[in-house]
DSSP file (Angstrom, degrees, kcal/mol; ACC not computed):
  #  RESIDUE AA STRUCTURE BP1 BP2  ACC     N-H-->O    O-->H-N    N-H-->O    O-->H-N    TCO  KAPPA ALPHA  PHI   PSI    X-CA   Y-CA   Z-CA
    1    1 A M              0   0    0      0, 0.0     2,-0.4     0, 0.0     0, 0.0   0.000 360.0 360.0 360.0 134.8  -90.1 -114.6  125.1
    2    2 A T        -     0   0    0      1,-0.0     2,-0.3     0, 0.0     0, 0.0  -0.710 360.0-137.1 -89.7 134.8  -90.8 -114.9  121.4
    3    3 A Q        -     0   0    0     -2,-0.4     3,-0.1     1,-0.1    -1,-0.0  -0.650  23.8-107.6 -89.6 147.5  -88.0 -114.0  119.0
    4    4 A A        -     0   0    0     -2,-0.3    -1,-0.1     1,-0.1     2,-0.0  -0.426  46.5 -95.2 -66.4 146.3  -88.6 -112.0  115.8
    5    5 A P        -     0   0    0      0, 0.0     2,-0.1     0, 0.0    -1,-0.1  -0.355  43.1-109.5 -63.9 144.2  -88.5 -114.1  112.7
    6    6 A Q        -     0   0    0     -3,-0.1     2,-0.4   101,-0.1   100,-0.0  -0.446  30.4-130.7 -74.3 148.8  -85.1 -114.0  110.9
    7    7 A Q        -     0   0    0     -2,-0.1     2,-0.2     1,-0.0    98,-0.1  -0.826  13.7-121.3-104.4 137.9  -84.9 -112.1  107.6
    8    8 A W        -     0   0    0     -2,-0.4     2,-0.5    98,-0.1    98,-0.2  -0.559  24.9-151.3 -72.4 138.2  -83.3 -113.5  104.4
    9    9 A T  E     -A  105   0A   0     96,-2.8    96,-2.4    -2,-0.2     2,-0.3  -0.959  12.5-129.0-113.7 128.1  -80.5 -111.4  103.1
   10   10 A S  E     +A  104   0A   0     -2,-0.5    94,-0.2    94,-0.2     3,-0.1  -0.609  28.7 173.8 -76.8 131.8  -79.7 -111.3   99.4
   11   11 A L  E     -     0   0A   0     92,-3.3     2,-0.3     1,-0.4    -1,-0.2   0.819  53.9 -40.6-103.2 -46.4  -76.1 -112.0   98.6
   12   12 A C  E     -A  103   0A   0     91,-1.1    91,-2.9    13,-0.1    -1,-0.4  -0.978  65.0 -72.8-170.5 169.3  -75.8 -112.2   94.8
   13   13 A S  E >   -A  102   0A   0     -2,-0.3     3,-1.7    89,-0.2     4,-0.3  -0.615  41.9-126.1 -73.7 141.7  -77.3 -113.4   91.6
   14   14 A A  G >  S+     0   0    0     87,-2.9     3,-1.3    -2,-0.3    -1,-0.1   0.821 110.7  64.1 -58.5 -29.5  -77.0 -117.2   91.3
   15   15 A D  G 3  S+     0   0    0     86,-0.4    -1,-0.3     1,-0.2    87,-0.1   0.694  87.9  69.4 -68.1 -18.7  -75.4 -116.5   87.9
   16   16 A E  G <  S+     0   0    0     -3,-1.7    -1,-0.2     1,-0.2    -2,-0.2   0.646  97.6  54.0 -74.0 -14.2  -72.5 -114.7   89.6
   17   17 A V  S <  S-     0   0    0     -3,-1.3    -1,-0.2    -4,-0.3     3,-0.1  -0.826  83.0-154.5-123.8  91.1  -71.2 -118.1   91.0
   18   18 A P    >   -     0   0    0      0, 0.0     3,-1.8     0, 0.0    19,-0.3  -0.184  37.8 -77.1 -62.3 156.9  -70.8 -120.6   88.2
   19   19 A A  T 3  S+     0   0    0      1,-0.3    19,-0.2    19,-0.1     3,-0.1  -0.275 120.2  20.2 -54.5 134.6  -71.0 -124.3   89.0
   20   20 A G  T 3  S+     0   0    0     17,-2.9    41,-0.3     1,-0.3    -1,-0.3   0.530 111.4  94.0  82.6   7.6  -67.8 -125.6   90.7
   21   21 A E    <   -     0   0    0     -3,-1.8    16,-2.4    16,-0.4     2,-0.3  -0.755  56.5-148.5-127.0 172.8  -66.7 -122.1   91.8
   22   22 A A  E     -C   36   0B   0     35,-0.3     2,-0.3    -2,-0.2    14,-0.2  -0.961   6.5-163.4-138.8 155.1  -67.0 -119.9   94.8
   23   23 A R  E     -C   35   0B   0     12,-1.9    12,-2.9    -2,-0.3     2,-0.4  -0.982  18.0-126.6-139.1 151.0  -67.2 -116.1   95.4
   24   24 A R  E     +C   34   0B   0     -2,-0.3     2,-0.3    10,-0.2    10,-0.2  -0.799  27.6 179.7 -97.9 137.8  -66.7 -113.8   98.4
   25   25 A F  E     -C   33   0B   0      8,-2.7     8,-3.3    -2,-0.4    22,-0.1  -0.972  21.1-153.1-136.0 151.7  -69.3 -111.3   99.4
   26   26 A E        -     0   0    0     -2,-0.3     6,-0.2     6,-0.2     2,-0.1  -0.663  23.0-178.7-125.7  75.1  -69.5 -108.8  102.3
   27   27 A P    >   -     0   0    0      0, 0.0     3,-1.6     0, 0.0   -16,-0.1  -0.418  38.1 -93.4 -75.0 150.6  -73.1 -108.2  103.1
   28   28 A D  T 3  S+     0   0    0      1,-0.2    -2,-0.0    -2,-0.1     0, 0.0  -0.345 110.7  21.1 -58.5 138.3  -74.1 -105.8  105.9
   29   29 A G  T 3  S+     0   0    0      1,-0.2    -1,-0.2    -3,-0.1    -3,-0.0   0.469 112.7  81.2  83.7   2.0  -74.6 -107.4  109.2
   30   30 A F  S <  S-     0   0    0     -3,-1.6    -1,-0.2    77,-0.1     3,-0.1  -0.901  80.1-111.1-130.7 159.1  -72.5 -110.5  108.4
   31   31 A P        -     0   0    0      0, 0.0    -6,-0.1     0, 0.0     2,-0.1  -0.314  67.5 -62.3 -71.7 175.3  -68.8 -111.3  108.3
   32   32 A A        -     0   0    0     -6,-0.2    15,-2.7    -2,-0.1    16,-0.5  -0.408  65.8-153.2 -58.3 135.5  -67.3 -111.9  104.8
   33   33 A L  E     -CD  25  46B   0     -8,-3.3    -8,-2.7    13,-0.3     2,-0.5  -0.869  12.2-143.0-117.6 148.7  -69.1 -114.9  103.3
   34   34 A A  E     -CD  24  45B   0     11,-2.9    11,-2.1    -2,-0.3     2,-0.5  -0.947  12.7-157.7-107.9 128.4  -68.1 -117.5  100.7
   35   35 A V  E     -CD  23  44B   0    -12,-2.9   -12,-1.9    -2,-0.5     2,-0.4  -0.937  11.3-166.0-107.6 123.0  -70.8 -118.7   98.4
   36   36 A F  E     -CD  22  43B   0      7,-3.2     7,-2.2    -2,-0.5     2,-0.6  -0.884  12.1-156.3-111.6 138.5  -70.1 -122.1   96.8
   37   37 A N  E     - D   0  42B   0    -16,-2.4   -17,-2.9    -2,-0.4     2,-0.8  -0.938  11.1-176.7-114.7 107.0  -71.9 -123.6   93.8
   38   38 A V  E >  S- D   0  41B   0      3,-3.2     3,-1.7    -2,-0.6   -19,-0.1  -0.846  76.6 -41.0-106.5  95.5  -71.6 -127.4   93.8
   39   39 A D  T 3  S-     0   0    0     -2,-0.8    -1,-0.2     1,-0.3     3,-0.1   0.878 123.5 -41.1  52.3  43.7  -73.4 -128.6   90.7
   40   40 A G  T 3  S+     0   0    0      1,-0.3     2,-0.5   -26,-0.1    -1,-0.3   0.337 117.0 111.5  90.2  -7.2  -76.2 -126.1   91.1
   41   41 A E  E <   -D   38   0B   0     -3,-1.7    -3,-3.2     2,-0.0     2,-0.3  -0.894  59.6-143.5-101.2 126.5  -76.6 -126.5   94.8
   42   42 A F  E     -D   37   0B   0     -2,-0.5     2,-0.3    -5,-0.2    -5,-0.2  -0.665  18.2-177.6 -95.8 143.9  -75.5 -123.5   96.8
   43   43 A H  E     -D   36   0B   0     -7,-2.2    -7,-3.2    -2,-0.3     2,-0.4  -0.979   8.5-158.3-134.2 146.0  -73.7 -123.4  100.2
   44   44 A V  E     +DE  35  94B   0     50,-0.6    50,-2.4    -2,-0.3     2,-0.3  -0.995  18.8 159.6-130.5 130.9  -72.7 -120.4  102.2
   45   45 A T  E     -DE  34  93B   0    -11,-2.1   -11,-2.9    -2,-0.4    48,-0.2  -0.878  51.9 -77.8-134.1 167.6  -70.0 -120.3  104.9
   46   46 A D  E     -D   33   0B   0     46,-2.0   -13,-0.3    -2,-0.3    10,-0.1  -0.463  42.4-137.3 -57.0 144.2  -67.8 -117.7  106.6
   47   47 A D  S    S+     0   0    0    -15,-2.7     9,-3.6   -22,-0.1     2,-0.4   0.811  78.3  86.8 -78.3 -29.4  -65.1 -116.8  104.1
   48   48 A L  B    S-F   55   0C   0    -16,-0.5     7,-0.2     7,-0.2     5,-0.1  -0.585  81.5-124.1 -80.4 125.7  -62.3 -116.8  106.7
   49   49 A C        -     0   0    0      5,-2.4     5,-0.2    -2,-0.4    -2,-0.1  -0.359  12.3-135.6 -60.5 143.1  -60.6 -120.1  107.4
   50   50 A T  S    S+     0   0    0     39,-0.3    -1,-0.1     1,-0.2     3,-0.1   0.557 101.4  49.3 -80.0  -7.4  -60.7 -121.0  111.1
   51   51 A H  S    S-     0   0    0      1,-0.3     2,-0.3     3,-0.1    -1,-0.2   0.795 122.3  -3.2 -99.2 -35.4  -57.0 -122.1  111.0
   52   52 A G  S    S-     0   0    0      2,-0.1     2,-2.1     0, 0.0    -1,-0.3  -0.927  84.1 -80.1-151.8 172.7  -55.4 -119.2  109.2
   53   53 A D  S    S+     0   0    0     -2,-0.3     2,-0.3    -5,-0.1    -3,-0.1  -0.509  80.2 124.5 -81.7  75.6  -56.0 -115.9  107.6
   54   54 A A        -     0   0    0     -2,-2.1    -5,-2.4    -5,-0.2     2,-0.6  -0.974  62.6-116.2-137.5 149.7  -57.2 -117.2  104.2
   55   55 A S  B >   -F   48   0C   0     -2,-0.3     3,-1.2    -7,-0.2    -7,-0.2  -0.752  13.4-157.0 -86.4 120.6  -60.3 -116.8  102.0
   56   56 A L  G >  S+     0   0    0     -9,-3.6     3,-1.8    -2,-0.6    -1,-0.2   0.778  92.9  68.1 -67.5 -24.9  -62.1 -120.0  101.5
   57   57 A A  G 3  S+     0   0    0      1,-0.3   -35,-0.3   -10,-0.2    -1,-0.3   0.750  98.0  53.3 -64.5 -21.2  -63.6 -118.6   98.4
   58   58 A D  G <  S+     0   0    0     -3,-1.2    -1,-0.3   -11,-0.2    -2,-0.2   0.421  97.2  94.0 -89.4   0.5  -60.1 -118.8   97.0
   59   59 A G  S <  S-     0   0    0     -3,-1.8     2,-0.5    -4,-0.1     9,-0.2   0.010  83.0 -92.7 -81.9-169.3  -59.9 -122.5   97.9
   60   60 A W  E     -G   67   0D   0      7,-1.8     7,-2.9   -39,-0.1     2,-0.5  -0.924  27.1-137.3-113.8 130.8  -60.6 -125.6   95.9
   61   61 A I  E     +G   66   0D   0     -2,-0.5     2,-0.4   -41,-0.3     5,-0.2  -0.756  22.7 178.0 -88.0 126.5  -64.0 -127.3   95.8
   62   62 A E  E >   -G   65   0D   0      3,-2.8     3,-1.4    -2,-0.5     2,-0.4  -0.896  63.6 -56.8-130.0  99.9  -63.7 -131.1   96.0
   63   63 A G  T 3  S-     0   0    0     -2,-0.4   -43,-0.1     1,-0.2     0, 0.0  -0.529 121.7 -18.2  64.9-123.2  -67.1 -132.7   96.1
   64   64 A E  T 3  S+     0   0    0     -2,-0.4    13,-3.1    -3,-0.1    14,-0.5  -0.024 125.3  84.4-105.1  29.1  -68.9 -131.2   99.1
   65   65 A E  E <   -GH  62  76D   0     -3,-1.4    -3,-2.8    11,-0.3     2,-0.4  -0.909  63.1-146.1-125.3 155.9  -65.7 -130.0  100.7
   66   66 A V  E     -GH  61  75D   0      9,-2.1     9,-1.9    -2,-0.3     2,-0.6  -0.984  11.8-145.9-119.4 135.9  -63.5 -126.9  100.3
   67   67 A E  E     -GH  60  74D   0     -7,-2.9    -7,-1.8    -2,-0.4     7,-0.2  -0.891  21.9-124.3-101.1 123.5  -59.8 -127.0  100.7
   68   68 A C     >  -     0   0    0      5,-3.3     4,-1.2    -2,-0.6   -12,-0.1  -0.405   9.5-140.7 -65.1 137.0  -58.2 -123.9  102.2
   69   69 A P  T  4 S+     0   0    0      0, 0.0    -1,-0.1     0, 0.0   -13,-0.1   0.598  92.9  61.7 -75.6  -9.1  -55.5 -122.3  100.0
   70   70 A F  T  4 S-     0   0    0      3,-0.1   -17,-0.0   -18,-0.1    -3,-0.0   0.972 129.6  -9.3 -83.4 -59.6  -53.4 -121.5  103.0
   71   71 A H  T  4 S-     0   0    0      2,-0.1    16,-0.1   -19,-0.1    -1,-0.1   0.216  93.4-107.4-128.3  13.9  -52.5 -124.8  104.6
   72   72 A A     <  +     0   0    0     -4,-1.2     2,-0.1     1,-0.2   -13,-0.0   0.653  62.3 155.4  70.0  18.0  -54.8 -127.3  102.8
   73   73 A G        -     0   0    0     -6,-0.1    -5,-3.3    13,-0.1     2,-0.3  -0.408  31.5-142.0 -65.7 155.2  -57.2 -127.8  105.7
   74   74 A K  E     -HI  67  84D   0     10,-1.0     9,-2.7    -7,-0.2    10,-1.1  -0.914  15.4-165.6-126.7 152.4  -60.6 -128.9  104.5
   75   75 A F  E     -HI  66  82D   0     -9,-1.9    -9,-2.1    -2,-0.3     2,-0.4  -0.989  26.7-117.5-134.8 142.8  -64.2 -128.2  105.6
   76   76 A C  E  >  -H   65   0D   0      5,-2.6     4,-2.2    -2,-0.3   -11,-0.3  -0.666  19.8-148.5 -74.9 128.3  -67.5 -129.9  104.8
   77   77 A L  T  4 S+     0   0    0    -13,-3.1   -33,-0.2    -2,-0.4    -1,-0.1   0.730  94.1  49.6 -72.9 -21.4  -69.7 -127.3  103.0
   78   78 A R  T  4 S+     0   0    0    -14,-0.5    -1,-0.2   -35,-0.1   -34,-0.1   0.889 129.4  14.5 -81.9 -41.7  -72.9 -128.8  104.5
   79   79 A T  T  4 S-     0   0    0      2,-0.1    14,-0.2    13,-0.0    -2,-0.2   0.647  90.0-125.7-110.7 -19.7  -71.9 -128.9  108.1
   80   80 A G     <  +     0   0    0     -4,-2.2    11,-2.3     1,-0.3    -3,-0.1   0.340  54.9 155.6  85.4  -6.7  -68.8 -126.7  108.4
   81   81 A E        -     0   0    0      9,-0.2    -5,-2.6    -6,-0.1     2,-0.5  -0.242  50.0-117.9 -56.8 136.4  -67.0 -129.6  110.0
   82   82 A A  E     +I   75   0D   0      6,-0.3    -7,-0.3    -7,-0.2    -1,-0.1  -0.675  37.0 175.7 -73.5 124.0  -63.2 -129.5  109.7
   83   83 A T  E     +     0   0D   0     -9,-2.7     2,-0.3    -2,-0.5    -8,-0.2   0.496  57.4  39.8-114.4  -6.4  -62.3 -132.7  107.7
   84   84 A A  E >  S-I   74   0D   0    -10,-1.1     3,-1.3     3,-0.1   -10,-1.0  -0.982  89.5 -81.4-147.9 134.3  -58.6 -132.4  107.2
   85   85 A F  T 3  S+     0   0    0     -2,-0.3     3,-0.1     1,-0.3    -2,-0.0  -0.386 105.2  38.9 -64.2 143.8  -55.7 -131.3  109.4
   86   86 A P  T 3  S+     0   0    0      0, 0.0    -1,-0.3     0, 0.0     2,-0.3  -0.981 105.1  79.3 -90.6   0.6  -54.5 -128.7  110.2
   87   87 A A    <   +     0   0    0     -3,-1.3   -13,-0.2     1,-0.2    -3,-0.1  -0.532  45.2 152.5 -68.9 130.3  -58.1 -127.3  110.3
   88   88 A E        +     0   0    0     -2,-0.3    -6,-0.3     1,-0.1    -1,-0.2   0.551  49.6  75.3-128.9 -25.5  -59.7 -128.5  113.6
   89   89 A I  S    S-     0   0    0     -8,-0.1   -39,-0.3     1,-0.1    -1,-0.1  -0.802  84.3-117.1 -95.7 129.9  -62.3 -125.8  114.3
   90   90 A P        -     0   0    0      0, 0.0     2,-0.3     0, 0.0    -9,-0.2  -0.211  23.0-124.5 -62.0 155.7  -65.5 -125.9  112.2
   91   91 A V        -     0   0    0    -11,-2.3     2,-0.2   -15,-0.2   -42,-0.1  -0.795  32.8-100.9 -97.4 145.5  -66.4 -123.0  109.9
   92   92 A Q        -     0   0    0     -2,-0.3   -46,-2.0   -47,-0.0     2,-0.3  -0.476  38.4-161.3 -67.0 130.1  -69.8 -121.3  110.4
   93   93 A V  E     -E   45   0B   0    -14,-0.2     2,-0.4   -48,-0.2   -48,-0.2  -0.824   3.3-149.5-109.5 155.9  -72.3 -122.4  107.8
   94   94 A Y  E     -E   44   0B   0    -50,-2.4   -50,-0.6    -2,-0.3     2,-0.3  -0.940  20.8-111.2-126.2 143.7  -75.5 -120.5  106.9
   95   95 A R        +     0   0    0     -2,-0.4    11,-2.1    11,-0.3     2,-0.3  -0.571  48.3 176.4 -68.2 135.0  -78.9 -121.6  105.7
   96   96 A C  E     -B  105   0A   0     -2,-0.3     2,-0.3     9,-0.2     9,-0.2  -0.928  16.6-179.7-139.8 164.6  -79.3 -120.4  102.2
   97   97 A R  E     -B  104   0A   0      7,-2.0     7,-3.2    -2,-0.3     2,-0.6  -0.964  29.1-120.3-153.5 163.9  -81.8 -120.6   99.3
   98   98 A V  E     +B  103   0A   0     -2,-0.3     2,-0.5     5,-0.2     5,-0.2  -0.970  32.9 178.8-111.9 118.5  -82.1 -119.4   95.7
   99   99 A E  E >  S-B  102   0A   0      3,-2.7     3,-1.6    -2,-0.6    -2,-0.1  -0.978  70.0 -18.3-124.4 118.3  -85.2 -117.2   95.3
  100  100 A D  T 3  S-     0   0    0     -2,-0.5    -1,-0.1     1,-0.3     3,-0.1   0.876 129.9 -50.5  52.7  41.0  -86.0 -115.6   91.9
  101  101 A G  T 3  S+     0   0    0      1,-0.2   -87,-2.9   -88,-0.1     2,-0.4   0.549 116.1 115.4  79.0   7.5  -82.4 -116.3   90.8
  102  102 A T  E <   -AB  13  99A   0     -3,-1.6    -3,-2.7   -89,-0.3     2,-0.5  -0.939  64.2-132.0-115.4 130.8  -80.9 -114.6   93.9
  103  103 A V  E     -AB  12  98A   0    -91,-2.9   -92,-3.3    -2,-0.4   -91,-1.1  -0.686  32.7-174.2 -78.5 125.8  -78.8 -116.4   96.5
  104  104 A Q  E     -AB  10  97A   0     -7,-3.2    -7,-2.0    -2,-0.5     2,-0.3  -0.891   7.7-162.7-124.2 153.9  -80.2 -115.5  100.0
  105  105 A V  E     -AB   9  96A   0    -96,-2.4   -96,-2.8    -2,-0.3    -9,-0.2  -0.955  11.2-141.0-136.6 151.0  -78.9 -116.3  103.5
  106  106 A L        -     0   0    0    -11,-2.1   -11,-0.3    -2,-0.3   -98,-0.1  -0.848  32.5-107.8-105.5 148.0  -80.2 -116.3  107.0
  107  107 A P        -     0   0    0      0, 0.0   -12,-0.2     0, 0.0  -101,-0.1  -0.342  51.1 -87.3 -64.4 158.2  -78.1 -115.2  110.0
  108  108 A P        -     0   0    0      0, 0.0   -14,-0.1     0, 0.0   -16,-0.0  -0.289  50.8 -92.8 -64.8 154.8  -77.0 -118.1  112.3
  109  109 A D        -     0   0    0      1,-0.1     3,-0.1    -3,-0.1    -3,-0.0  -0.422  47.4-106.1 -63.6 140.6  -79.4 -119.2  115.0
  110  110 A P        -     0   0    0      0, 0.0    -1,-0.1     0, 0.0     0, 0.0  -0.351  45.1 -91.2 -65.3 151.4  -78.6 -117.4  118.3
  111  111 A P        -     0   0    0      0, 0.0     2,-0.3     0, 0.0     0, 0.0  -0.314  41.9-123.0 -62.1 146.8  -77.0 -119.6  120.9
  112  112 A T        -     0   0    0     -3,-0.1     2,-0.3     1,-0.0    -3,-0.0  -0.710  21.3-115.9 -92.5 143.9  -79.4 -121.4  123.2
  113  113 A A              0   0    0     -2,-0.3    -1,-0.0     1,-0.1     0, 0.0  -0.566 360.0 360.0 -75.7 138.0  -79.1 -120.9  127.0
  114  114 A E              0   0    0     -2,-0.3    -1,-0.1     0, 0.0    -2,-0.0   0.413 360.0 360.0-107.4 360.0  -78.2 -124.1  128.8
């Protein structure tokens, strides 16, 4: 069975997220998302930390990692991998792009049947 192509969802203007900062957005059809601008390269993850009830958009960007403001767990912005304890469960990352000055995101790929 062929799946329908995924649609890009516009999140914000690239100008709304200055370099070195992050912002939280709540687009329809997604959980709350955090948009990170690392020196002009954008990354999008779920906003909610997998360890505690904290917004990753309120965390600190260190290179290509974000440090959660709740218990200082860290996540790789490229892969979602938990890189510092107490975070152990990866955070969902999303494919994103900047199109005509707008940050856009795709929903995650559906799980594959094994």
